[in-house]
C-alpha positions in Angstrom: 149.8 -105.5 198.3 149.4 -106.0 202.1 145.6 -106.1 203.5 142.9 -103.6 203.2 144.7 -102.0 199.6 141.6 -101.0 197.2 142.9 -100.5 193.5 140.2 -99.5 191.2 141.9 -101.4 188.4 144.7 -104.0 189.9 145.6 -106.1 186.9 146.8 -102.5 185.4 149.1 -101.3 188.4 152.4 -102.8 188.7 153.3 -103.2 192.1 156.8 -105.0 192.8 156.6 -107.9 195.0 158.7 -106.2 197.5 156.9 -103.2 197.7 155.0 -102.5 201.0 151.0 -101.2 200.6 149.0 -101.3 203.4 145.9 -99.6 204.8 143.1 -97.7 202.8 144.9 -97.3 199.8 143.0 -96.7 196.6 144.7 -96.7 193.0 142.6 -94.5 190.3 144.4 -96.3 187.1 147.5 -98.0 186.4 149.9 -97.2 189.2 153.5 -98.5 189.3 155.0 -98.7 192.6 158.9 -100.1 192.5 161.0 -102.1 194.7 161.6 -101.0 198.2 158.4 -98.1 198.0 156.4 -97.9 201.0 152.4 -96.8 200.8 151.2 -97.2 204.3 147.8 -95.5 205.6 147.0 -96.1 209.1 143.7 -96.9 210.8 141.0 -94.2 210.1 143.4 -92.5 207.3 143.6 -93.3 203.6 145.4 -92.6 200.4 144.4 -92.3 196.6 147.0 -92.4 194.4 145.9 -91.0 190.4 146.2 -92.9 187.4 149.9 -92.9 185.5 151.7 -92.2 188.9 154.9 -93.7 189.6 156.5 -94.5 192.9 160.5 -95.2 192.2 162.9 -97.1 194.7 162.3 -96.3 198.2 159.9 -93.7 198.0 157.6 -93.6 201.2 154.1 -92.6 202.0 152.8 -92.3 205.2 149.2 -91.6 205.7 148.9 -91.1 209.2 145.3 -89.8 211.2 144.1 -87.0 211.6 144.7 -84.4 209.0 142.6 -84.7 206.2 142.6 -83.0 203.0 140.1 -82.5 200.0 140.3 -84.5 197.6 139.3 -83.6 193.5 136.3 -85.8 193.9 135.1 -83.5 197.0 136.0 -86.7 199.2 138.3 -85.9 202.4 141.6 -88.2 202.2 144.8 -88.4 204.6 147.2 -88.1 200.9 145.9 -87.2 197.9 148.2 -87.8 194.8 146.7 -86.6 191.2 147.4 -88.2 188.1 151.1 -88.6 186.7 152.5 -87.8 189.6 156.2 -88.6 190.3 158.1 -89.7 193.6 161.6 -90.1 192.6 164.3 -92.3 195.2 163.9 -91.6 198.9 161.1 -89.0 198.9 159.1 -88.8 202.0 155.4 -87.7 201.9 153.5 -87.9 205.4 150.0 -86.8 205.4 148.2 -84.6 205.3 149.6 -84.0 202.0 147.8 -83.0 198.4 149.8 -83.1 195.6 148.6 -81.9 192.3 148.3 -83.9 188.8 151.6 -83.8 186.8 153.6 -82.8 190.0 157.3 -84.1 190.4 159.3 -84.7 193.5 162.9 -85.0 193.4 165.4 -87.1 195.6 164.9 -87.2 199.3 162.9 -84.2 199.5 160.2 -84.3 202.3 156.4 -83.0 201.9 154.2 -82.8 205.3 151.1 -80.9 206.1 151.1 -79.2 202.6 149.2 -78.8 199.4 151.0 -78.4 195.9 148.8 -77.5 193.1 149.0 -79.0 189.5 152.3 -78.9 187.7 154.6 -78.2 190.7 158.4 -79.4 190.5 160.3 -80.2 194.0 163.9 -80.8 193.2 166.3 -82.4 195.1 166.9 -82.4 199.4 163.8 -79.8 199.7 161.4 -79.6 202.5 157.9 -78.2 201.8 156.1 -78.2 205.3 152.9 -76.1 206.5 152.1 -74.5 203.4 150.2 -74.3 200.4 152.3 -74.3 197.2 150.4 -72.5 193.9 150.2 -74.5 190.7 153.1 -74.3 188.2 155.9 -73.1 191.1 158.8 -74.4 191.5 160.7 -75.1 194.7 164.5 -75.1 194.2 167.1 -77.8 195.4 167.6 -77.7 199.4 164.8 -75.0 200.1 163.1 -74.7 203.3 159.5 -74.2 202.7 157.6 -73.4 206.2 156.0 -70.1 205.9 153.5 -69.3 203.5 154.9 -65.9 202.2 157.9 -68.5 201.0 155.6 -70.5 199.2 153.9 -67.4 197.7 156.9 -65.9 196.1 158.5 -68.9 194.4 159.3 -68.7 191.1 157.2 -70.2 188.2 158.4 -73.7 186.2 160.7 -72.9 183.3 161.6 -74.9 180.3 165.1 -75.3 181.7 163.5 -77.1 184.9 161.2 -79.1 182.6 164.7 -80.3 181.0 166.0 -81.1 184.3 162.9 -83.3 184.9 163.3 -85.0 181.6 166.8 -85.5 182.1 166.2 -87.6 185.7 163.1 -89.3 184.5 163.8 -90.1 180.8 161.9 -89.5 177.7 159.9 -93.1 178.4 158.7 -92.1 181.7 158.2 -88.4 181.4 154.5 -87.6 182.4 152.2 -86.4 179.8 151.4 -83.3 182.0 154.8 -81.9 182.5 155.8 -82.1 178.5 153.6 -78.7 177.5 154.7 -75.5 179.2 154.7 -75.3 182.9 150.8 -74.8 184.3 152.0 -71.3 186.2 148.1 -69.7 185.5 146.3 -73.2 186.4 144.1 -73.1 189.0 144.5 -75.9 191.7 141.7 -77.2 193.7 140.0 -75.6 196.6 142.6 -76.1 200.0 140.9 -77.7 202.6 144.3 -77.9 204.6 145.3 -75.7 207.6 148.7 -75.0 207.2 150.8 -75.8 210.2 147.9 -78.0 212.0 146.7 -81.5 211.1 142.7 -81.1 211.5 140.3 -80.9 208.5 138.1 -77.9 209.1 138.0 -75.5 206.3 135.1 -77.8 204.0 133.7 -74.4 202.6 136.3 -71.9 202.7 138.6 -71.8 199.0 142.0 -71.6 199.1 141.7 -67.7 198.2 139.9 -66.9 201.3 142.3 -68.7 203.7 145.2 -67.1 202.4 143.3 -63.9 202.7 142.6 -64.7 206.2 146.4 -65.8 206.6 147.7 -62.7 205.7 145.5 -60.4 207.7 146.3 -62.2 211.1 150.4 -62.1 209.6 149.8 -58.4 209.5 148.5 -58.2 212.9 145.1 -57.3 211.9 141.7 -59.2 213.7 139.0 -60.4 211.2 135.8 -59.0 210.8 132.3 -59.7 208.4 129.2 -58.1 207.7 126.3 -59.5 205.6 123.7 -58.3 203.2 120.5 -60.1 201.5 120.2 -58.9 197.9 117.9 -55.8 198.7 120.1 -54.3 201.0 123.2 -55.4 198.7 121.6 -53.3 196.1 121.7 -50.4 198.6 125.1 -50.6 199.7 123.3 -51.7 203.4 125.8 -54.1 205.0 124.8 -55.6 208.7 127.8 -56.3 211.1 128.2 -60.2 212.3 130.1 -60.6 215.4 133.3 -59.8 215.7 136.0 -62.3 215.4 138.5 -62.1 218.8 140.2 -64.9 217.6 144.1 -64.7 216.5 145.2 -68.1 215.6 144.4 -69.2 212.3 142.3 -72.5 213.1 140.0 -70.8 215.1 139.5 -67.7 212.9 138.6 -70.0 210.0 136.2 -72.4 212.0 134.5 -68.7 213.0 134.7 -67.5 209.5 132.7 -71.2 208.5 130.1 -70.7 211.4 129.3 -67.1 210.3 128.9 -67.9 206.3 126.8 -71.1 207.4 124.4 -68.5 209.2 124.0 -66.2 206.5 123.9 -68.6 203.5 121.9 -67.2 200.6 123.4 -63.6 201.5 126.1 -61.8 200.2 129.2 -62.3 203.5 132.4 -60.0 203.0 135.1 -60.0 205.1 137.8 -57.2 206.2 140.9 -56.7 208.6 140.9 -54.6 211.2 143.7 -52.8 212.7 143.6 -52.7 216.1 145.6 -49.7 216.4 144.0 -47.3 213.7 140.6 -48.2 214.7 140.0 -49.2 211.1 138.9 -51.7 208.4 141.3 -52.8 205.8 140.7 -53.8 202.2 137.1 -55.5 202.4 136.3 -58.3 200.3 133.2 -60.3 199.2 133.2 -64.1 200.1 130.1 -65.4 199.4 127.5 -64.7 197.1 123.4 -65.7 197.4 123.9 -68.1 194.2 126.9 -69.9 195.4 129.3 -68.7 192.5 132.9 -68.7 193.5 134.6 -65.4 194.5 137.2 -64.1 192.8 139.9 -62.2 195.2 142.3 -60.7 193.0 140.7 -57.1 192.7 142.7 -54.1 193.8 142.1 -54.5 197.4 144.3 -57.7 198.1 147.1 -58.0 200.2 150.2 -59.2 198.5 151.8 -61.9 200.3 154.7 -61.1 202.7 158.3 -61.1 201.2 160.8 -63.9 202.6 164.0 -62.3 203.5 165.5 -65.8 205.4 165.6 -69.5 204.7 165.0 -69.3 201.1 165.2 -66.0 199.3 163.5 -66.7 195.6 164.7 -65.5 192.4 164.1 -61.9 192.6 161.4 -60.9 190.0 161.6 -57.2 188.3 160.0 -54.6 190.9 158.2 -53.3 187.6 156.1 -56.9 187.9 154.5 -56.1 190.9 156.5 -59.4 192.1 158.8 -59.8 194.9 161.3 -57.3 196.0 164.5 -57.6 194.8 167.5 -58.3 197.2 168.4 -54.5 196.4 165.6 -52.9 197.7 165.4 -55.1 200.8 169.3 -54.2 201.6 168.1 -50.6 200.9 165.3 -50.7 203.7 167.4 -52.5 206.1 170.1 -49.1 205.4 167.1 -46.9 206.1 165.9 -49.0 209.4 169.5 -49.6 210.9 169.9 -46.0 210.8 166.6 -44.7 212.6 164.6 -43.7 209.7 161.1 -44.5 208.7 160.2 -45.7 205.2 157.9 -43.8 202.8 156.8 -44.6 199.3 155.0 -42.4 196.3 154.1 -43.0 192.6 153.6 -41.5 189.6 151.8 -42.3 186.0 153.7 -41.9 183.0 152.0 -38.5 182.5 153.1 -37.2 186.1 156.4 -38.3 185.9 157.2 -36.6 183.2 156.3 -33.5 185.1 157.7 -34.1 188.3 154.5 -34.6 190.0 154.7 -37.5 192.6 151.6 -38.8 194.9 152.4 -40.1 198.4 151.2 -43.2 199.4 149.8 -44.6 202.8 152.7 -44.0 204.8 154.6 -46.8 206.6 154.4 -46.3 210.3 156.3 -50.0 211.1 160.1 -49.9 211.7 159.9 -53.7 211.8 161.9 -55.1 208.7 159.2 -58.0 207.4 156.3 -55.5 208.1 157.9 -52.4 206.4 158.8 -55.3 203.4 155.0 -56.7 203.2 153.7 -52.9 203.0 156.2 -52.0 200.6 155.2 -55.0 198.2 151.5 -53.9 198.9 152.3 -50.4 197.5 154.3 -51.7 194.7 151.1 -54.1 193.7 148.7 -51.5 194.1 150.2 -49.0 191.6 151.5 -51.5 189.0 152.3 -50.0 186.1 153.2 -46.9 187.6 156.6 -45.3 189.1 157.2 -46.1 192.3 160.2 -44.2 194.7 161.3 -45.0 197.9 163.3 -42.7 200.6 163.8 -42.8 204.3 162.5 -40.3 206.4 164.3 -38.7 209.6 161.8 -38.2 212.4 164.0 -35.5 214.1 165.0 -33.2 211.1 161.5 -34.1 209.2 162.9 -34.6 206.1 163.5 -37.2 203.7 166.6 -39.0 202.6 167.8 -40.5 199.4 164.7 -40.9 197.2 165.4 -43.7 195.0 162.8 -45.3 192.0 162.2 -49.0 192.7 159.8 -49.6 190.2 158.7 -48.7 186.7 155.8 -49.3 184.2 157.8 -51.2 181.7 159.5 -53.3 184.4 163.1 -52.5 182.9 165.9 -53.2 185.4 166.7 -50.3 188.3 170.1 -49.7 189.7 169.8 -49.6 193.2 172.8 -49.1 195.1 173.0 -50.4 198.6 174.1 -47.1 200.2 172.5 -43.9 201.7 173.0 -41.9 199.0 172.5 -43.8 195.8 173.6 -42.5 192.3 171.1 -41.0 190.4 170.3 -42.9 187.4 168.4 -42.9 184.6 165.0 -41.3 184.7 164.2 -41.7 188.7 166.2 -38.6 189.6 166.7 -36.7 185.8 163.0 -36.6 185.0 160.7 -37.2 187.7 162.2 -35.3 190.7 162.0 -32.2 189.9 160.9 -30.5 186.6 163.3 -29.4 183.5 162.7 -26.4 181.6 163.5 -25.5 178.1 165.3 -22.6 178.4 167.7 -23.8 181.5 169.6 -27.1 181.5 169.1 -28.9 184.3 172.3 -30.4 185.7 173.4 -34.3 185.3 172.5 -37.1 187.8 176.1 -36.6 189.2 175.8 -33.3 190.5 172.4 -34.0 191.5 174.1 -37.0 193.8 176.5 -34.4 195.2 173.7 -31.9 196.1 171.6 -34.9 197.6 174.8 -35.7 199.8 175.4 -32.2 201.2 171.7 -31.5 201.8 171.4 -35.2 203.7 174.5 -34.0 206.0 172.8 -30.7 206.9 174.6 -28.7 204.9 173.9 -25.2 203.1 174.7 -25.2 199.4 176.5 -22.2 197.7 177.6 -21.4 194.2 180.0 -19.0 193.0 181.4 -18.3 189.4 184.9 -16.9 187.5 186.1 -16.2 184.2 189.0 -17.4 182.8 191.4 -14.6 184.0 190.1 -14.6 187.5 190.0 -18.4 188.0 193.7 -18.2 187.1 194.3 -16.0 190.0 191.7 -17.8 192.1 189.2 -14.8 192.5 185.5 -16.4 192.6 182.4 -14.3 192.5 179.4 -15.1 194.5 176.1 -16.3 193.0 173.1 -15.3 194.4 172.6 -17.2 197.8 170.8 -20.6 198.0 168.3 -20.4 201.1 166.3 -23.5 199.9 167.4 -27.2 201.4 165.1 -28.7 199.1 167.0 -30.7 196.3 164.6 -29.5 193.5 164.7 -26.0 194.5 168.8 -26.3 195.1 169.1 -27.7 191.8 166.9 -25.2 189.9 169.1 -22.0 191.4 172.4 -23.8 190.4 171.2 -24.5 187.3 170.0 -20.9 187.0 173.8 -19.8 188.1 175.2 -22.2 185.3 172.7 -20.2 182.5 173.7 -16.9 184.0 177.3 -17.1 183.5 177.6 -19.7 180.2 181.7 -19.7 179.3 182.6 -19.3 182.8 183.9 -21.7 185.7 181.2 -22.9 188.0 181.5 -24.4 191.4 179.6 -25.5 194.5 180.2 -25.7 198.2 178.4 -26.9 201.2 178.2 -24.6 204.1 178.3 -26.2 207.9 175.5 -23.5 209.1 176.9 -24.5 213.0 180.6 -24.1 212.6 180.0 -21.3 209.9 182.5 -22.8 207.7 182.1 -23.9 203.8 183.3 -27.3 202.7 185.5 -28.6 199.9 184.3 -26.5 196.2 183.5 -29.1 193.2 183.7 -27.9 189.9 180.5 -28.6 187.9 181.3 -26.2 184.6 183.8 -24.9 182.7 184.3 -22.9 179.8 184.0 -24.9 176.4 182.3 -28.0 178.4 179.1 -29.0 178.7 177.3 -28.6 182.3 176.7 -32.3 182.4 180.2 -33.7 181.3 181.9 -30.7 184.2 179.7 -32.2 186.7 181.1 -35.9 186.4 184.1 -34.7 186.9 185.8 -35.0 190.4 185.9 -31.9 192.4 188.9 -29.5 191.9 190.0 -27.1 193.9 190.8 -23.3 192.8 194.7 -22.6 192.8 194.5 -21.0 195.9 193.0 -23.4 198.6 190.0 -22.6 200.4 190.2 -21.9 204.0 189.3 -24.6 206.8 189.8 -27.4 204.2 192.1 -30.1 203.6 194.0 -30.0 200.5 193.6 -33.2 198.0 195.9 -35.6 198.6 197.9 -38.1 195.9 195.8 -40.9 195.4 197.0 -43.9 196.1 196.6 -47.3 193.7 193.4 -49.9 194.8 193.2 -53.3 194.7 193.6 -53.4 190.7 196.7 -51.3 190.8 194.7 -48.6 189.4 194.6 -44.9 191.2 191.6 -45.0 193.4 188.9 -43.0 191.9 188.2 -39.0 192.3 184.6 -39.6 193.6 186.0 -41.8 196.2 188.9 -39.9 197.2 186.5 -36.9 197.5 184.0 -38.7 199.7 186.3 -39.7 202.2 188.0 -35.9 202.2 184.3 -34.9 202.8 183.8 -37.4 205.7 187.2 -36.7 207.2 186.5 -32.7 207.2 182.7 -33.3 208.9 184.6 -35.4 211.9 183.6 -38.7 211.1 185.5 -41.8 211.7 185.9 -44.4 208.7 185.8 -47.8 208.7 185.4 -50.7 205.8 183.6 -54.1 205.5 183.6 -56.9 203.2 182.1 -59.8 202.0 182.7 -62.7 199.5 180.1 -63.8 196.9 178.1 -65.7 199.1 178.1 -63.7 202.1 177.2 -60.6 199.8 173.9 -62.6 199.0 172.5 -63.1 202.2 173.6 -59.7 203.6 176.9 -61.5 206.1 179.4 -58.7 205.9 182.8 -59.1 207.8 184.4 -55.9 209.8 187.7 -54.8 208.5 190.4 -53.1 210.7 189.6 -49.2 211.2 191.2 -46.8 208.8 193.3 -45.0 211.4 194.8 -41.6 210.6 194.5 -37.7 210.9 194.6 -36.8 207.8 193.4 -38.2 204.8 196.3 -39.2 202.9 197.1 -41.8 205.3 193.5 -43.0 205.5 193.5 -43.0 201.8 196.8 -45.4 202.4 195.3 -47.7 204.7 192.4 -47.7 202.3 194.2 -48.8 199.3 196.1 -51.3 201.5 192.7 -52.6 202.5 191.1 -52.9 199.1 194.4 -55.1 197.7 193.9 -57.4 200.5 190.4 -57.8 199.9 190.4 -58.6 196.2 187.7 -60.2 194.3 185.5 -59.3 197.3 182.8 -56.8 197.9 184.1 -53.8 200.0 181.7 -50.8 201.7 183.0 -47.9 203.1 181.3 -46.9 206.4 181.5 -43.9 207.7 180.6 -43.2 211.8 179.5 -40.0 213.7 181.5 -40.4 216.9 179.3 -38.2 218.4 176.1 -39.5 217.8 177.5 -43.5 217.5 175.6 -44.3 214.4 176.4 -44.7 210.5 176.0 -41.8 208.3 176.9 -43.2 204.9 177.4 -46.9 203.8 178.4 -47.1 200.1 180.5 -50.1 198.0 183.4 -48.9 196.7 184.4 -52.4 195.6 182.8 -55.4 193.5 184.2 -59.0 192.3 
């Protein structure tokens, strides 16, 4: 050991003769430092290593001033390692760093200016910098965690992760604190490390308060505070403190500490200030007269911003209020790319059964990160309820393609990354409109067809025919449907089907500008349930509908099977409406990162030509994801994105 080393019990520590330990380094019990390991504390810096900690060959700790963290003994340190911490080969720790008890850092990983709670596992070749990682979290191999929202979204340590650590260390050297279940709910000591900066300034603020300040600032909010003594607090009378004008985290935290010091012995609460709306956001009490710690996990808490870049965490189910799934993030991107705003609404189980939804606070932003943050906030605010997402067309003032993204039971949700996702589950069949005991409501496939027609600006028409008239191609018109609201249109179609049981019923779109009808879709047949009929592909009547291209033979797809009738119908509709078609493809790696590659355009003036080109492209990209793109040549924008092939 080099000069300046302080060991609490030197005889118990095992330091190899070829290890370098220099400066103010303190051992708090038995410590094992292997061959080639380096622990160096520069002048005015110090390092404390807890009992039972192990530094394997090549591990390095550099304690560099001036940054400090608060150790478990409430004293400042440049580097603090808790008890039973393991640093494997080639790990680099550069202070200020706090590493909680029972933590494990894998081969060649780097920690810089970071704080990791108890029981954290950092796997191989990872970088953790300028963030605070909660207790019991897993940093996957190769992850780059440099933003706080990434750290907040990390998954919990699982039994499989613990088994991997046991295998790496061997059962003899396995830390006792990692032999039990992961400490996902354990509370780490208060954080005093200003992420991204090397100065110790937050000796009085807890990690919850620091995290709340970060969230306010990351969402563009200013920080405000107010105070009240015990008498005024009971009366609900608060006095406003001097406003905090700073937008930098360090300056805001320093001003907040000054405010708490000025009003010691009083209640102090903090809130965000929206500079545009001129209103306060989510006030929370951060100090009490008795000095007791304050929990900031109430209903007004702001959720962490989800990450969609350097590292994407393992998605949790939306119902749990955790991070957003990749499908939901992809759907939000689709909405924003087409110029739509984002809206949400929620319903408890009782209202959901009645089809009564309550609108959430509108999401005014068009930036993806801010929209995702607001969406995560909505899910957290309405945990245990149904939540659905929809696009808002600002020109037509109508909603687009609502989809359910959260269920009370946390069950899986099928969210198709397209502008008109198929209706599945109670998301549309049971919650978006009222069902009647006397009038059966149409199935999810019919609701999907109706939604697509409405989104494309069409009115809906319906007609019926008995078997004799059907063979002659003579159809009778049902009462006209004047509404363009999906629920009312479905109710009118259901009423038409109920009035003509045992007959053929079909629906069609009506172009109000061109004054012509689109291709008809048969939704009911004699002797067949309406749901089964609606799930069939559209079948033309024996006499062709004027102005509509007749169906074409279906070419085989990628697997040698014919293209689905739904896809053929989709192509016919887009071609008849004058849209251009193209394809995009992606392998599994690119699909996960949302990087699609453009295929050759589907050229042709007839649907048959386009379908033939489509089948050829599917065969060419067999084993990949392929999605169909509809493009409005006048508006120069996409009107449809739907995945038509999966590996």
